N, C-alpha and C positions, 0 to 999 in steps of 0.2 A: 604511897599506896593508892590514894585517891586519884592521882594523876594517871597511874597505870590503868586504873579502872575506867577513867574517862577516855583514854586512848583506845582501849579495847571496845568501848561502846561506839566510838566514832568508826572504828573498823567494821563493826557488825552492822550498824544502823545507817551509816553514811549521812548524818544530819548536816545542816548548815553550821559550820564552826567559825566563830569569830576569832578566837585565839589559836595561834599555831602551837599545838600541844607538843610537838617534837622539840621546838625551841624552848618551851617551858621546862621540859625534861632536862635539856642541856643546861639551863640556868640553875637548876637544882643540884646538878652534879658539881660538887665543890672541887674535886680533883681537876676536872677539865677547866673550870674557871680559873683556878689558881695557876695552872700551867700556862694558859693563854695570857693571864695577867703578867706572869713572870717574863714571858717572851716579849711582851709589849714594853715592860719596864726596862728590860735588858737592851732592847733596840733603841729606846729613847735615851738611855744613858750613853750608849755608844755614839749616837748622833750628837749629843751634847759635848762629848770629848773632842770632836773634830774641830 
């Protein structure tokens, strides 16, 4: 909830932002992270089999 509020504040006020808030939102999304991690692990296992 706080991250969403920070993103809306950035959109409204356009301050100087140090952290990329969109990427922080992606890091908090567990489904996206798990699917990307699964893809990376599957590809690394496939490479190891060769």
